[in-house]
RODO-982406 format. One line per field, with one value per atom (N, C-alpha, C): residue number from 1; atom name; x, y, z. Coordinates in steps of 0.001 Angstrom, whole numbers, plus 500000, padded with zeros to 6 digits. Layout:
BEGIN
resi <- NUM/...
name <- CA/...
c1 <- X/...
c2 <- Y/...
c3 <- Z/...
//
This chain:
BEGIN
resi <- 1/1/1/2/2/2/3/3/3/4/4/4/5/5/5/6/6/6/7/7/7/8/8/8/9/9/9/10/10/10/11/11/11/12/12/12/13/13/13/14/14/14/15/15/15/16/16/16/17/17/17/18/18/18/19/19/19/20/20/20/21/21/21/22/22/22/23/23/23/24/24/24/25/25/25/26/26/26/27/27/27/28/28/28/29/29/29/30/30/30/31/31/31/32/32/32/33/33/33/34/34/34/35/35/35/36/36/36/37/37/37/38/38/38/39/39/39/40/40/40/41/41/41/42/42/42/43/43/43/44/44/44/45/45/45/46/46/46/47/47/47/48/48/48/49/49/49/50/50/50/51/51/51/52/52/52/53/53/53/54/54/54/55/55/55/56/56/56/57/57/57/58/58/58/59/59/59/60/60/60/61/61/61/62/62/62/63/63/63/64/64/64/65/65/65/66/66/66/67/67/67/68/68/68/69/69/69/70/70/70/71/71/71/72/72/72/73/73/73/74/74/74/75/75/75/76/76/76/77/77/77/78/78/78/79/79/79/80/80/80/81/81/81/82/82/82/83/83/83/84/84/84/85/85/85/86/86/86/87/87/87/88/88/88/89/89/89/90/90/90/91/91/91/92/92/92/93/93/93/94/94/94/95/95/95/96/96/96/97/97/97/98/98/98/99/99/99/100/100/100/101/101/101/102/102/102
name <- N/CA/C/N/CA/C/N/CA/C/N/CA/C/N/CA/C/N/CA/C/N/CA/C/N/CA/C/N/CA/C/N/CA/C/N/CA/C/N/CA/C/N/CA/C/N/CA/C/N/CA/C/N/CA/C/N/CA/C/N/CA/C/N/CA/C/N/CA/C/N/CA/C/N/CA/C/N/CA/C/N/CA/C/N/CA/C/N/CA/C/N/CA/C/N/CA/C/N/CA/C/N/CA/C/N/CA/C/N/CA/C/N/CA/C/N/CA/C/N/CA/C/N/CA/C/N/CA/C/N/CA/C/N/CA/C/N/CA/C/N/CA/C/N/CA/C/N/CA/C/N/CA/C/N/CA/C/N/CA/C/N/CA/C/N/CA/C/N/CA/C/N/CA/C/N/CA/C/N/CA/C/N/CA/C/N/CA/C/N/CA/C/N/CA/C/N/CA/C/N/CA/C/N/CA/C/N/CA/C/N/CA/C/N/CA/C/N/CA/C/N/CA/C/N/CA/C/N/CA/C/N/CA/C/N/CA/C/N/CA/C/N/CA/C/N/CA/C/N/CA/C/N/CA/C/N/CA/C/N/CA/C/N/CA/C/N/CA/C/N/CA/C/N/CA/C/N/CA/C/N/CA/C/N/CA/C/N/CA/C/N/CA/C/N/CA/C/N/CA/C/N/CA/C/N/CA/C/N/CA/C/N/CA/C/N/CA/C/N/CA/C/N/CA/C/N/CA/C/N/CA/C/N/CA/C/N/CA/C/N/CA/C/N/CA/C/N/CA/C/N/CA/C/N/CA/C
c1 <- 957963/957876/957372/957530/957078/955575/954834/953371/952882/953501/953082/953412/954402/954810/953888/953087/952225/950896/950497/949163/948170/946893/945901/945822/946054/945906/947247/948308/949642/949663/950198/950223/951197/951993/952936/952296/951028/950340/950277/950462/950364/951189/951426/952217/953626/954587/955991/956765/957772/958682/959745/959657/960624/961614/962664/963690/965059/966060/967424/967788/968760/969188/970047/970101/970916/970135/970509/969868/970757/970130/970892/970035/970671/969978/970060/969271/969352/970738/971278/972623/973651/973649/974638/974482/973256/973011/973647/973342/973895/975421/975956/977411/978041/977444/977974/977950/976837/976714/977787/977935/978929/980352/980598/981913/982271/981314/981540/981674/980892/981004/982377/982868/984204/985278/985106/986077/986144/985064/985034/985583/985942/986489/985453/984196/983139/983239/982975/982996/981783/982040/980974/980972/979799/979707/979573/979183/979101/979882/980532/981310/980801/981103/980645/981048/982238/982719/981937/981175/980352/979056/978669/977389/977448/976331/976193/974932/975052/973875/972933/971652/970634/969519/968844/967707/966467/965635/964422/963496/963656/962831/963066/964203/964507/963785/963034/962302/960830/960038/958619/957918/957038/956262/954800/953927/952488/952106/952814/952524/953728/953459/954547/955374/956675/957555/957859/957907/958262/959741/960082/961479/962314/961686/962407/961516/961896/961084/961771/962734/963445/962522/962659/961931/962857/962308/963104/962627/963549/963177/963534/963895/964308/963223/961981/960877/960677/960779/960638/961728/962955/964060/963862/963452/963264/962103/960984/959782/959966/960743/960876/962270/963128/964469/965299/965142/965833/967093/967979/969145/969141/968663/968512/969790/970365/971638/971533/972679/972802/972494/971985/971624/972818/974023/975213/975429/975104/975256/974406/973192/972306/972814/973323/973866/975067/975955/977133/976750/975749/975291/974711/973950/973380/974480/975445/976533/977348/977566/978265/977501/976174/975341/975386/975322/975410/976764/977799/979136/979298/978437/978505/977678/976930/976116/977028/976605/977437/977491
c2 <- 966085/965105/965778/965101/965659/965882/964930/965056/966257/966514/967656/968971/968976/970200/970546/969594/969824/970446/971428/972011/971080/971119/970200/970222/971365/971438/971463/971126/971086/970050/970405/969496/968338/968383/967283/966100/966217/965076/963961/962742/961611/960436/959518/958333/958546/958364/958556/957271/957014/955904/956398/955973/956382/955239/955267/954230/954891/954114/954626/954950/955795/956166/955067/955077/954123/952888/952298/951068/949883/948763/947561/946328/945296/944019/943215/942176/941316/940680/940294/939706/940696/941905/942903/943283/943287/943569/942482/941230/940110/940098/940353/940380/941435/942621/943713/943354/942779/942411/941386/940348/939316/939858/940700/941314/942153/942928/943785/942960/941891/941017/940361/939923/939317/940338/941575/942631/942901/942599/942791/941577/940547/939347/938433/938593/937757/936345/935335/933962/933744/933309/933130/931699/931175/929874/930052/931228/931586/932881/933001/934201/934825/936074/936786/936035/935469/934751/933464/932983/931780/932075/933330/933703/933565/933206/933112/933851/934613/935318/934301/934474/933642/934560/934107/934868/934498/935476/935201/934249/934151/933222/931782/931508/930167/929792/930737/930499/930804/929779/930014/930752/931662/932432/932432/932600/932615/933803/934907/936112/936445/937053/937461/938552/938434/939440/940518/941759/942819/942713/943155/943128/944116/945187/946207/946655/946285/946619/947650/948373/949367/950529/951012/952197/953399/954526/955733/956831/957419/958469/959867/959991/961288/962339/961995/962946/963374/962439/962739/963711/963441/964321/965729/965785/967080/967857/967184/967847/968387/967689/968085/968604/968731/969238/968311/967021/966029/965525/964999/964279/962936/961912/960595/959796/959236/958511/957272/956860/955667/954421/953381/952153/951542/951723/951154/951750/953029/953673/952981/952623/951928/950539/949827/948490/948579/949525/949681/950035/950909/951274/950059/949240/948035/947060/946839/945917/946445/947749/948338/948085/948249/948030/946555/945649/944216/943881/944545/944280/944696/945552/946016/945151/944190/943310/942341/941957/941020/939640
c3 <- 979566/978493/977230/976126/974849/974831/975374/975342/976134/977250/978065/977384/976523/975845/974677/974233/973077/973482/972741/972901/972209/972609/972038/970511/969879/968426/967703/968399/967801/966676/965537/964390/964573/965618/965854/966564/966987/967584/966560/966980/966067/966557/965664/965972/965454/966336/965987/966279/965469/965736/966709/967949/968966/969168/968380/968418/968447/968797/968754/967304/967122/965772/965158/963852/963115/962739/961638/961170/961523/961848/962184/961911/961408/961208/962501/962594/963779/963873/962726/962708/963229/962692/963105/964569/965071/966481/967342/967024/967789/967697/966516/966321/967219/967249/968066/969550/970015/971425/971794/970993/971303/971212/970249/970093/971323/971810/972975/974255/974361/975533/975573/974427/974355/974719/974260/974561/976063/976780/978228/978975/978222/978841/979448/979065/979627/979039/979860/979338/978421/977210/976225/975694/975440/974776/973267/972835/971413/971217/970093/969788/968500/968311/967120/965855/965849/964661/964393/965384/965199/964456/964405/963790/962274/961692/960231/959817/958765/958233/957593/957848/957201/956707/955701/955178/955995/956265/957043/956286/954969/954189/954623/955243/955722/956997/957563/958793/958554/958258/957965/959097/958725/959699/959274/960252/959962/959082/959252/958461/957600/956466/955581/956253/956167/956762/955723/956160/955220/954848/953641/953216/954015/954475/955229/956383/957606/958776/959672/959114/959922/960273/961500/961937/961814/961455/961230/962164/962913/963853/963350/962089/961541/961728/961425/961567/963010/963936/965361/965810/965408/965789/965223/963968/963306/963932/964163/964669/966087/966894/968289/968649/967653/967914/968781/968578/969392/968702/969490/968990/969712/969034/969644/969406/970465/970335/969447/968950/968127/968956/968322/969014/969742/969200/969847/971238/971393/972698/973759/973390/974317/974662/973669/973920/974854/974593/975445/976879/977039/978383/979103/978393/978993/979397/978527/978852/980030/980082/981222/982520/982465/983657/984064/983098/983412/984017/983542/984059/985509/985985/987374/988324/987767/988614/989368/990563/991340/990708
//
């Protein structure tokens, strides 16, 4: 693991954003999932074309939401020589695994 590879005084110790690569909104994520599920022929009650973009300001929250909450793994990849796959790869792998369930 990365932690085991670090020496106690390694300057790479710290907090890193360990997320899939690529930026995506909640809308685009949901759209992609529904689009891929439809492509697999799964029975759906909602389809990607049914989705509508809304502003988060339309949903009151107890705390103020940041305008941009994306996490960036560029520094992590650079510091450790990693190539982290795109978020779509993870979604496709999950849908493939679900498709194999009885």
